[in-house]
Every structure is written in structure tokens, then in C-alpha cells.
N, CA and C atoms as an extended XYZ file, in Angstrom:
273
Properties=species:S:1:pos:R:3:atomname:S:1:resname:S:1:resid:I:1 pbc="F F F"
N         0.856       -0.780       -0.001 N   MET     1
C        -0.354        0.060        0.260 CA  MET     1
C         1.000        1.108       -0.105 C   MET     1
N         0.862        2.056       -1.128 N   LYS     2
C         1.831        3.449       -1.114 CA  LYS     2
C         0.758        4.577       -0.787 C   LYS     2
N         1.614        5.198        0.534 N   ARG     3
C         0.961        6.895        1.080 CA  ARG     3
C         1.488        7.834       -0.193 C   ARG     3
N         0.861        8.611        0.228 N   LYS     4
C         0.653       10.205       -0.478 CA  LYS     4
C         0.739       11.332        0.762 C   LYS     4
N         1.428       11.715        0.427 N   ALA     5
C         2.014       12.810        1.793 CA  ALA     5
C         1.829       14.124        0.865 C   ALA     5
N         1.056       15.279        1.705 N   GLU     6
C         0.847       16.854        0.439 CA  GLU     6
C         1.467       17.403        2.152 C   GLU     6
N         2.713       18.546        1.423 N   ILE     7
C         3.732       19.006        1.931 CA  ILE     7
C         3.519       20.783        1.107 C   ILE     7
N         2.841       21.577        2.145 N   THR     8
C         3.028       22.842        2.085 CA  THR     8
C         3.831       23.672        2.604 C   THR     8
N         4.185       24.773        1.553 N   LEU     9
C         5.386       26.021        1.747 CA  LEU     9
C         4.954       26.792        2.068 C   LEU     9
N         5.203       27.877        3.238 N   GLU    10
C         4.482       29.244        3.108 CA  GLU    10
C         5.873       30.293        3.431 C   GLU    10
N         6.677       30.699        2.738 N   PHE    11
C         7.413       31.488        2.787 CA  PHE    11
C         7.131       33.145        3.142 C   PHE    11
N         7.745       34.186        4.157 N   VAL    12
C         7.483       34.893        4.437 CA  VAL    12
C         8.728       36.223        4.408 C   VAL    12
N         8.487       37.171        3.518 N   GLU    13
C         9.679       37.530        2.776 CA  GLU    13
C         9.362       39.169        3.675 C   GLU    13
N        10.567       39.566        4.154 N   THR    14
C         9.931       40.915        4.264 CA  THR    14
C        11.224       42.386        4.314 C   THR    14
N        10.921       43.031        3.643 N   ILE    15
C        11.898       44.065        2.873 CA  ILE    15
C        11.744       45.029        3.636 C   ILE    15
N        12.704       45.546        4.219 N   VAL    16
C        13.154       46.670        4.907 CA  VAL    16
C        13.585       48.130        4.171 C   VAL    16
N        12.566       49.688        3.889 N   VAL    17
C        13.631       50.104        3.292 CA  VAL    17
C        13.178       51.564        4.179 C   VAL    17
N        14.881       51.799        3.899 N   ARG    18
C        15.151       53.044        4.626 CA  ARG    18
C        15.391       54.120        4.031 C   ARG    18
N        15.312       55.460        4.000 N   GLN    19
C        15.106       56.630        2.993 CA  GLN    19
C        16.291       56.905        4.080 C   GLN    19
N        17.208       57.447        3.581 N   ARG    20
C        18.735       58.086        4.016 CA  ARG    20
C        18.746       59.459        3.189 C   ARG    20
N        19.495       60.066        3.907 N   ASN    21
C        20.302       61.178        3.583 CA  ASN    21
C        21.069       61.150        2.679 C   ASN    21
N        21.072       60.698        1.021 N   GLU    22
C        21.427       60.569        0.113 CA  GLU    22
C        22.471       62.007       -0.640 C   GLU    22
N        21.388       63.124       -0.308 N   SER    23
C        22.597       64.141       -0.607 CA  SER    23
C        22.042       65.358        0.022 C   SER    23
N        22.767       66.810        0.647 N   PHE    24
C        22.674       67.538        1.130 CA  PHE    24
C        23.494       68.923        0.718 C   PHE    24
N        23.716       70.220        1.113 N   GLN    25
C        24.851       71.107        0.827 CA  GLN    25
C        25.599       71.240        1.169 C   GLN    25
N        26.310       71.571        0.938 N   ALA    26
C        27.668       71.261        1.989 CA  ALA    26
C        28.943       72.631        1.125 C   ALA    26
N        30.178       72.483        1.574 N   PHE    27
C        31.181       73.228        0.723 CA  PHE    27
C        31.957       72.433        0.411 C   PHE    27
N        32.186       73.132       -1.254 N   CYS    28
C        33.088       72.021       -1.940 CA  CYS    28
C        34.601       73.027       -2.379 C   CYS    28
N        35.042       72.055       -2.033 N   PRO    29
C        36.600       72.558       -1.470 CA  PRO    29
C        37.200       73.368       -2.987 C   PRO    29
N        36.126       72.484       -4.038 N   PHE    30
C        37.002       72.887       -5.178 CA  PHE    30
C        36.312       73.863       -6.154 C   PHE    30
N        34.870       73.943       -5.951 N   CYS    31
C        34.193       74.644       -6.703 CA  CYS    31
C        34.059       75.710       -5.933 C   CYS    31
N        34.238       76.159       -4.634 N   ARG    32
C        34.752       76.937       -3.156 CA  ARG    32
C        33.247       77.786       -3.233 C   ARG    32
N        32.622       76.907       -3.294 N   ARG    33
C        30.825       77.349       -2.672 CA  ARG    33
C        29.962       76.071       -2.108 C   ARG    33
N        28.824       76.641       -1.853 N   THR    34
C        28.164       75.760       -1.139 CA  THR    34
C        27.447       75.220       -2.635 C   THR    34
N        27.168       73.449       -2.417 N   VAL    35
C        26.573       73.319       -3.813 CA  VAL    35
C        26.132       72.175       -2.950 C   VAL    35
N        25.509       71.551       -3.833 N   GLU    36
C        24.814       69.341       -3.428 CA  GLU    36
C        25.820       68.697       -3.233 C   GLU    36
N        26.206       67.706       -2.459 N   MET    37
C        26.613       67.133       -2.739 CA  MET    37
C        25.901       65.425       -2.226 C   MET    37
N        26.277       64.315       -2.614 N   SER    38
C        25.696       63.226       -2.681 CA  SER    38
C        26.317       62.416       -2.588 C   SER    38
N        25.421       60.587       -2.040 N   ILE    39
C        26.726       59.572       -1.969 CA  ILE    39
C        27.065       59.548       -3.576 C   ILE    39
N        27.878       58.755       -3.893 N   PRO    40
C        28.423       58.164       -5.317 CA  PRO    40
C        27.308       57.189       -5.751 C   PRO    40
N        25.996       56.874       -5.179 N   SER    41
C        24.891       55.671       -6.089 CA  SER    41
C        23.782       57.121       -6.378 C   SER    41
N        24.011       57.662       -5.673 N   SER    42
C        22.704       58.906       -6.183 CA  SER    42
C        23.153       59.838       -7.046 C   SER    42
N        24.476       60.134       -7.185 N   ALA    43
C        25.188       61.225       -7.905 CA  ALA    43
C        24.939       60.185       -9.355 C   ALA    43
N        25.640       58.733       -9.635 N   ALA    44
C        25.922       58.285      -10.789 CA  ALA    44
C        24.184       57.841      -11.299 C   ALA    44
N        23.601       58.088      -10.534 N   SER    45
C        21.856       57.423      -10.665 CA  SER    45
C        21.245       59.393      -11.548 C   SER    45
N        21.406       60.625      -11.461 N   SER    46
C        20.914       61.719      -11.084 CA  SER    46
C        22.137       62.392      -12.783 C   SER    46
N        23.429       61.449      -12.798 N   ALA    47
C        23.546       62.251      -14.256 CA  ALA    47
C        24.616       60.919      -15.256 C   ALA    47
N        23.262       59.835      -14.668 N   GLY    48
C        23.488       58.777      -16.155 CA  GLY    48
C        24.448       58.148      -16.292 C   GLY    48
N        24.831       58.348      -15.236 N   LEU    49
C        27.088       57.373      -15.272 CA  LEU    49
C        26.266       55.838      -14.239 C   LEU    49
N        27.256       54.977      -14.529 N   THR    50
C        27.417       53.735      -13.612 CA  THR    50
C        28.174       54.630      -12.393 C   THR    50
N        28.010       53.783      -10.590 N   GLU    51
C        28.795       54.362       -9.908 CA  GLU    51
C        30.283       54.094      -10.316 C   GLU    51
N        30.606       53.297      -10.399 N   ARG    52
C        32.373       52.995      -11.376 CA  ARG    52
C        32.495       54.260      -11.689 C   ARG    52
N        32.322       54.692      -12.901 N   GLU    53
C        32.243       55.917      -13.457 CA  GLU    53
C        32.575       57.527      -12.936 C   GLU    53
N        31.665       57.695      -11.732 N   ILE    54
C        31.986       58.159      -10.737 CA  ILE    54
C        33.494       58.361       -9.652 C   ILE    54
N        33.816       56.658       -9.888 N   PHE    55
C        34.535       56.693       -9.324 CA  PHE    55
C        36.254       57.017       -9.961 C   PHE    55
N        35.885       56.537      -11.264 N   ARG    56
C        36.675       57.368      -12.088 CA  ARG    56
C        36.885       58.255      -12.847 C   ARG    56
N        35.689       59.555      -12.686 N   ARG    57
C        35.931       60.616      -12.901 CA  ARG    57
C        36.863       61.129      -11.451 C   ARG    57
N        36.889       60.776      -10.081 N   ILE    58
C        36.953       61.644       -8.839 CA  ILE    58
C        38.444       60.791       -9.275 C   ILE    58
N        39.269       59.831       -8.987 N   GLU    59
C        40.554       59.435       -9.524 CA  GLU    59
C        41.097       60.119      -10.617 C   GLU    59
N        40.700       60.630      -11.507 N   ARG    60
C        41.248       61.477      -12.644 CA  ARG    60
C        41.182       62.747      -11.948 C   ARG    60
N        40.536       63.334      -11.315 N   GLY    61
C        40.028       64.602      -10.354 CA  GLY    61
C        39.401       65.105      -10.942 C   GLY    61
N        38.287       64.979      -12.503 N   GLU    62
C        37.385       65.335      -13.146 CA  GLU    62
C        35.860       65.873      -12.323 C   GLU    62
N        35.808       64.736      -11.239 N   ALA    63
C        34.897       65.146       -9.647 CA  ALA    63
C        34.970       65.209       -8.711 C   ALA    63
N        34.291       66.514       -8.288 N   HIS    64
C        34.900       66.995       -6.514 CA  HIS    64
C        33.979       66.047       -6.034 C   HIS    64
N        34.863       65.992       -4.918 N   PHE    65
C        34.396       65.597       -3.692 CA  PHE    65
C        34.750       65.132       -2.187 C   PHE    65
N        34.094       64.941       -0.922 N   ILE    66
C        34.637       65.601        0.351 CA  ILE    66
C        34.396       63.865        1.063 C   ILE    66
N        35.427       63.885        1.580 N   GLU    67
C        35.296       62.578        2.507 CA  GLU    67
C        34.574       62.869        4.209 C   GLU    67
N        33.860       62.714        4.585 N   ALA    68
C        33.388       62.539        5.909 CA  ALA    68
C        33.176       61.203        6.221 C   ALA    68
N        31.903       61.000        7.211 N   PRO    69
C        32.212       59.285        7.082 CA  PRO    69
C        32.083       58.516        6.356 C   PRO    69
N        31.797       58.759        5.177 N   THR    70
C        31.343       58.107        3.625 CA  THR    70
C        31.324       59.267        2.540 C   THR    70
N        31.951       58.468        1.597 N   LEU    71
C        32.256       60.218       -0.011 CA  LEU    71
C        31.080       60.474       -0.447 C   LEU    71
N        31.174       61.372       -0.616 N   PHE    72
C        30.189       62.797       -1.253 CA  PHE    72
C        30.839       63.207       -2.559 C   PHE    72
N        29.875       63.317       -3.482 N   VAL    73
C        30.365       63.457       -4.994 CA  VAL    73
C        29.728       65.362       -5.026 C   VAL    73
N        30.290       66.221       -5.486 N   CYS    74
C        29.652       67.040       -5.462 CA  CYS    74
C        29.094       67.084       -6.866 C   CYS    74
N        27.544       67.545       -7.318 N   LYS    75
C        26.983       67.281       -8.274 CA  LYS    75
C        27.420       68.419       -8.929 C   LYS    75
N        27.565       69.740       -8.736 N   ASP    76
C        27.964       70.418      -10.065 CA  ASP    76
C        28.954       70.199      -10.689 C   ASP    76
N        30.064       69.644      -10.383 N   SER    77
C        31.279       68.578      -10.605 CA  SER    77
C        31.082       68.376      -11.946 C   SER    77
N        29.957       67.380      -12.052 N   LEU    78
C        29.581       66.367      -12.992 CA  LEU    78
C        28.424       66.773      -14.379 C   LEU    78
N        28.233       68.070      -13.493 N   THR    79
C        27.383       68.594      -14.986 CA  THR    79
C        28.014       69.367      -15.831 C   THR    79
N        27.774       68.913      -17.167 N   GLY    80
C        28.052       68.877      -18.375 CA  GLY    80
C        29.968       68.272      -18.843 C   GLY    80
N        29.372       67.143      -18.064 N   LEU    81
C        30.534       66.050      -18.103 CA  LEU    81
C        29.923       65.481      -19.521 C   LEU    81
N        30.830       64.086      -20.463 N   LYS    82
C        30.465       63.601      -21.563 CA  LYS    82
C        30.239       61.916      -20.733 C   LYS    82
N        29.281       61.173      -21.060 N   ASP    83
C        29.378       60.090      -20.703 CA  ASP    83
C        30.308       59.301      -21.931 C   ASP    83
N        31.405       58.848      -21.821 N   PRO    84
C        31.776       58.024      -22.657 CA  PRO    84
C        31.116       57.644      -24.062 C   PRO    84
N        30.287       56.601      -23.514 N   ARG    85
C        29.530       55.948      -24.072 CA  ARG    85
C        28.882       56.920      -25.330 C   ARG    85
N        28.612       58.018      -24.997 N   SER    86
C        27.007       58.636      -25.942 CA  SER    86
C        27.942       60.487      -26.231 C   SER    86
N        27.118       60.987      -26.670 N   LYS    87
C        27.955       62.555      -27.392 CA  LYS    87
C        26.877       63.628      -26.718 C   LYS    87
N        25.845       62.931      -26.108 N   ASP    88
C        24.999       64.020      -25.353 CA  ASP    88
C        25.870       64.449      -24.095 C   ASP    88
N        25.873       66.008      -23.762 N   LEU    89
C        25.769       65.820      -22.763 CA  LEU    89
C        24.939       65.547      -21.302 C   LEU    89
N        25.178       65.414      -20.213 N   LEU    90
C        24.768       65.224      -19.142 CA  LEU    90
C        23.606       66.077      -18.558 C   LEU    90
N        22.851       66.289      -17.837 N   ARG    91
C        22.207       67.284      -17.435 CA  ARG    91
C        22.563       66.995      -15.930 C   ARG    91
């Protein structure tokens, strides 16, 4: 005599979304004025670049930044820079 067993699995998934301060006004020592600074991922998203490209531009001196507990990028320094994959100017 064969027996059949029915097993039911239930999964519960919890997603926590926290909004953190991704940008703020701060003094940029390169621009020599108060500008909007943001974390690299947010700056990349608003400039249409990858986060990796943001870091490349920082290393080449093309993007301004400050280091506090974390790295913040000057959004004004990204304005007008060209994406190497595009002929359009970034906004």
C-alpha cells in the first residue's frame, strides 16, 4: 500500500526600506562654494552614469568630492561631463 503526503510551504519575506540622506548642501573645496553633495550611487543615477564611472572621474580629478564618514560627490562637478558611451551632454 502506497501513501501520499502533501507538503505545503509558506514563505514570508520582509523588505525594509530606509530613506537616508543621500544628498545635502555642503561647501565644495574645489568649487569654493556651497553645492549639493550626494553619495556616489545617487550622483551616478542623476548624472546617467554608473557608480564605477563616478569613481573613475574622482580618481582622474574630473569630479569633486569630500570624505566625511563616507564619500560625497559634488553634483555641480558632474554637470556638463560627457558620458564616454554617448555624444550627449549630461544634465
